[in-house]
Each structure stands twice: as structure tokens, then as C-alpha cells.
C-alpha positions in Angstrom: 123.6 92.1 119.4 121.6 94.4 117.3 122.0 98.4 118.2 119.5 100.9 118.6 119.6 102.4 115.5 119.1 99.0 113.6 116.4 97.9 116.2 114.8 100.8 115.4 114.8 100.3 111.8 113.5 96.7 111.8 110.3 97.4 113.8 110.0 100.3 111.6 110.1 98.2 108.1 108.3 95.6 110.0 105.2 97.9 111.0 104.8 99.2 108.2 104.7 96.1 106.1 101.8 94.9 108.2 99.9 97.7 108.8 100.3 98.4 104.9 98.9 94.9 104.0 95.9 95.2 106.8 95.1 98.2 105.4 95.2 96.9 101.9 92.7 94.1 102.9 90.7 96.3 104.9 90.0 98.9 102.0 88.0 95.9 99.9 84.6 96.8 99.6 82.0 94.7 99.5 81.3 92.6 102.2 84.5 90.8 103.8 83.5 87.0 105.3 86.4 84.4 106.1 88.9 85.9 103.6 86.0 86.2 101.2 85.1 89.6 99.4 81.0 89.3 99.2 78.5 91.0 96.5 74.6 89.3 97.6 72.3 90.3 94.8 68.6 91.2 95.3 66.0 88.7 95.8 63.8 87.4 93.1 65.0 90.0 90.2 66.1 87.4 88.0 63.6 88.0 84.8 62.4 85.0 83.1 61.7 83.3 86.8 63.8 81.7 89.7 66.5 79.7 87.4 67.7 83.3 86.3 67.9 84.6 90.0 72.0 85.3 90.9 72.2 85.0 94.4 75.8 86.8 94.8 79.0 87.0 93.9 82.6 86.5 95.8 86.2 86.5 95.2 89.5 85.8 97.6 92.7 86.7 97.2 96.2 84.8 98.2 99.7 85.2 97.3 99.1 82.8 94.8 95.5 82.9 93.3 92.8 84.4 93.0 89.4 82.6 93.5 85.8 83.3 92.3 82.6 82.0 93.3 79.0 83.0 91.5 76.1 81.1 93.2 73.0 81.4 91.5 70.4 78.8 90.0 71.8 78.5 86.6 73.8 75.8 85.7 77.6 75.9 84.3 76.3 74.4 81.3 73.2 76.9 80.7 69.3 75.6 80.3 68.0 74.3 76.8 65.9 77.3 75.2 64.7 76.7 71.6 63.9 80.2 70.7 67.9 81.3 71.8 70.3 81.2 68.5 72.0 78.5 69.9 68.9 76.6 71.7 70.8 77.4 74.9 70.6 80.1 77.3 74.3 80.0 79.4 76.6 82.3 81.2 78.3 85.5 80.2 81.8 86.2 80.9 83.2 87.8 84.0 84.5 91.4 83.6 87.1 93.1 85.2 87.5 96.8 85.2 90.6 98.7 86.9 90.2 102.2 85.1 88.5 105.1 86.7 85.8 105.4 83.6 83.0 103.4 82.3 82.3 100.4 81.3 81.4 101.4 77.7 84.8 103.4 77.6 86.5 100.7 79.1 85.4 98.7 76.4 85.9 101.3 73.6 89.2 101.5 74.4 90.0 97.5 75.4 91.2 98.1 78.8 88.8 95.7 80.3 90.3 91.8 81.7 87.5 88.8 81.7 87.2 85.1 82.2 84.9 83.3 79.9 84.3 80.4 82.4 82.0 78.6 80.5 81.5 76.5 77.4 79.7 76.5 74.4 78.6 80.2 75.1 77.9 82.9 72.4 81.3 84.3 73.8 83.9 85.5 71.1 86.4 83.9 73.6 88.0 80.7 71.8 88.5 78.4 75.1 87.7 79.0 78.5 90.5 81.0 80.1 91.5 84.4 81.5 91.9 87.8 79.1 93.3 91.4 78.6 93.1 94.1 76.5 89.2 93.0 76.3 86.3 94.9 74.8 82.8 93.6 74.8 80.0 93.0 72.8 76.1 92.4 73.9 74.0 89.0 72.8 71.0 89.8 74.8 68.9 89.5 72.0 70.1 86.6 70.3 69.1 84.6 73.5 65.9 86.2 73.9 66.7 88.8 76.5 67.8 92.4 76.7 70.0 94.5 74.6 69.8 97.8 76.6 69.5 98.6 80.1 66.8 100.6 79.6 64.3 97.5 78.3 65.8 95.4 81.0 64.4 98.3 84.1 61.4 98.8 81.7 60.2 95.1 82.4 60.3 95.6 85.9 63.2 93.3 87.0 66.2 94.6 89.3 64.1 96.9 91.5 64.8 98.4 94.1 68.2 97.0 94.9 69.8 96.0 91.3 73.6 94.1 90.9 75.1 93.9 94.2 77.8 96.4 94.8 75.8 98.8 92.4 72.8 98.8 94.5 70.9 101.0 92.7 69.5 101.6 88.6 71.3 105.1 88.6 74.6 103.6 90.2 74.5 101.0 87.2 73.6 103.6 84.4 76.6 105.8 85.7 79.7 103.1 85.8 77.9 101.9 82.5 77.4 105.3 80.3 78.3 107.7 82.6 74.8 109.0 82.7 72.4 108.2 85.7 69.4 109.1 82.7 71.3 107.5 79.9 68.9 107.0 76.8 67.7 103.3 76.0 70.3 102.8 73.4 73.0 101.9 76.3 74.3 98.6 74.8 74.2 95.9 77.8 77.5 93.9 76.5 77.8 91.3 78.4 80.5 88.9 76.9 83.7 88.9 75.0 83.9 90.3 72.1 88.0 90.3 71.5 91.0 90.1 73.6 94.2 88.3 74.3 94.4 85.0 76.4 96.4 85.3 79.4 95.7 82.0 81.3 94.1 79.3 82.3 91.4 78.8 85.4 91.0 75.9 87.3 87.6 75.0 88.6 87.1 74.1 92.2 85.1 71.8 94.2 82.4 72.6 96.9 84.2 71.0 99.3 87.5 72.8 98.4 85.9 76.3 98.5 84.3 75.8 101.7 87.9 74.4 103.4 89.2 77.9 101.9 86.0 79.6 103.7 83.3 80.1 101.2 80.0 80.7 102.9 77.5 82.3 100.8 74.5 80.8 102.7 76.2 83.4 105.7 74.1 85.8 103.9 70.9 83.4 103.1 72.2 83.6 99.4 73.1 79.5 98.5 71.7 78.8 95.2 71.4 75.7 93.6 74.0 75.8 91.9 78.1 77.0 92.7 80.3 77.7 90.2 83.6 78.1 91.5 87.4 78.5 89.7 90.9 80.1 90.4 93.8 81.4 88.1 96.9 82.8 89.1 97.1 86.4 90.9 99.8 87.4 88.6 97.2 87.5 85.8 95.3 90.4 86.9 97.3 94.2 88.2 96.7 95.2 91.6 94.6 97.8 92.6 90.7 99.0 92.8 88.6 97.0 90.7 84.7 96.8 89.4 84.2 92.9 88.4 80.7 92.2 87.2 78.9 89.5 85.1 75.2 89.0 83.3 73.6 86.1 82.3 73.8 85.5 77.7 70.4 86.8 78.1 70.8 90.0 80.4 67.6 88.5 82.7 70.1 89.0 85.9 73.7 90.2 86.8 76.0 91.3 89.8 78.4 93.2 90.5 81.3 93.4 93.5 83.8 95.9 94.2 87.3 95.1 95.7 91.1 96.2 95.2 94.1 93.3 94.9 97.0 94.3 97.0 100.1 94.2 95.1 101.7 91.8 97.6 99.6 89.5 99.8 102.2 87.3 102.3 100.8 84.1 103.3 99.4 84.1 106.9 102.2 82.7 108.7 105.1 85.6 106.7 102.5 88.2 108.3 102.5 86.9 111.7 106.5 86.1 111.3 106.9 90.2 110.3 104.4 91.3 113.0 106.8 88.7 115.2 109.9 90.5 114.3 107.8 94.4 115.0 107.1 93.0 118.4 110.3 91.6 119.3 112.4 94.6 118.0 110.3 96.8 120.1 110.5 94.4 123.0 114.6 95.1 122.9 114.5 98.5 122.7 112.5 98.9 125.2 114.8 96.5 127.2 117.9 98.7 125.7 116.4 102.0 126.9 115.4 101.0 130.6 
């Protein structure tokens, strides 16, 4: 039989672990729904028409995987566009930034992580996958789009809200360059320029995504295209991040903030810890009675 000291220790450990995990999950920014962290983009801010209008971005963390889903109208393969250098306008890369500085600083320091998820793009990533030690570059102009943030905003797009969790023009400038009044030469970098490939991604069907709790319709943000993939949780670090992506033409973009926990027990394991804590507390009360 457990003595009082041992029961106290079990209760303290179980309670601390359970509360710590729950606190890490509740600390995520954005909007949580059915285990997914959502960032919903402004409606109608896709320059060039509805095909470029991104609806939202969602991320889910499990003990084994990180799931990412993009709701939009632009197909995974892009669209034919004769003015683009390669006659196609598609998706830029998804960047994860765990630094406390600006995006341009993280790019210059090659401290970004990124996911190349579409083939045949203008990214320098040699193949689809997750990359580390990443620097970024701009391909907006070669896709008949925008090379700088100022150019994008001067055309009237992205107003009043802009990129999901970066909800104002000032917030976007501040994150990119550290200056809300940045000059016209602030580059809008939207694809991988260099980096080290860390691992694979695997695409998730709409049925699998729905079974995992994905529900853009709850936010009236279901586009004609839903691109969902997952990759090994171990490929990215823990901690607070800002993730974002633009299309190759930079006609629209979306950003999401969140926090990856150090350890994410499966729901059953978390329930088990809570049960142990409650049992120990109950035994302690009985002993003291």
C-alpha cells in the first residue's frame, strides 16, 4: 500500500503533467476548434480574382505528426498563365519561424523551417518535403505579381485585414521588416532559396482530414480546394511559431501563430494521468479521514 508521502508525490506529478500539457495547448494562438488551430483570411483580398483568394490555414499537432491544411481556390497544381516565366502560377512555400525577430532576419540567418508541398513551382527546393536552415527569395515578379509588400498594398489588396493572424498592414510590415513604415523595397519573399531537406510529407485525403476533425466550414471558410498534408512531428522544434505562405505571384497570403508543445501525450495517456492523480488524491483523503 502507498504511504502518504508516496501518494502525495504521485498526485503532484500527475497533476503537474496534466496541467502543463493542457496549458501548452490552451496557449496556442489563433482559433481552436476540434483540435485544430485556425487562421481565417480576409474575404476577397486575393488580387486578380477569386481563384487567388485564400480562405484559411489550419494546423494540428499530435504526438506523432503535424497536420497542415490550406483552404483556398487555387489548385495544388496551380493554374496556366502565359505571362508567368514557366507558364504557370502556383503555390509558394509554407514557412515556420520560431525566432523572435523579423522574417527577413530569420531568412538572412537561415534559421527558418519551410515546407515545399507542390511540384513544378519556382521554389529552389529540389523536391517536396520539410526543410531546415532555410533562406527565402521572391518570385512574385516572374509570375506577373508583386515583388514588394508596398507594391501589393498600393494596388488596394489585403485591406482592411490582411493575412489571418497578421490582421493589419502594420502587423505584416512589422513582422517582415521590423518597421510598420517600411520602404517600398521590402521584398516579399515567398519560396525557399536554400535549405537542408529534413524529411517527407504525405498528403491526407478530405475524408481522412474530416475524420481528424478538420472543419473549415465552421468558419464559412471552405474554398473549392482543400490541400492537407502531414509530416513527422520530430522535424520541427517545440515552442511558439509564426507560419505563413503566399502564392507564387504573391496575390494573397495567410499567416497563423501557434505553439508546439514539448510533449503531446495521446488523449488516452492524458486521461490516464488525470485518473492516477484523482485516485491518489482520493486515497490520500481516505487515509487522512
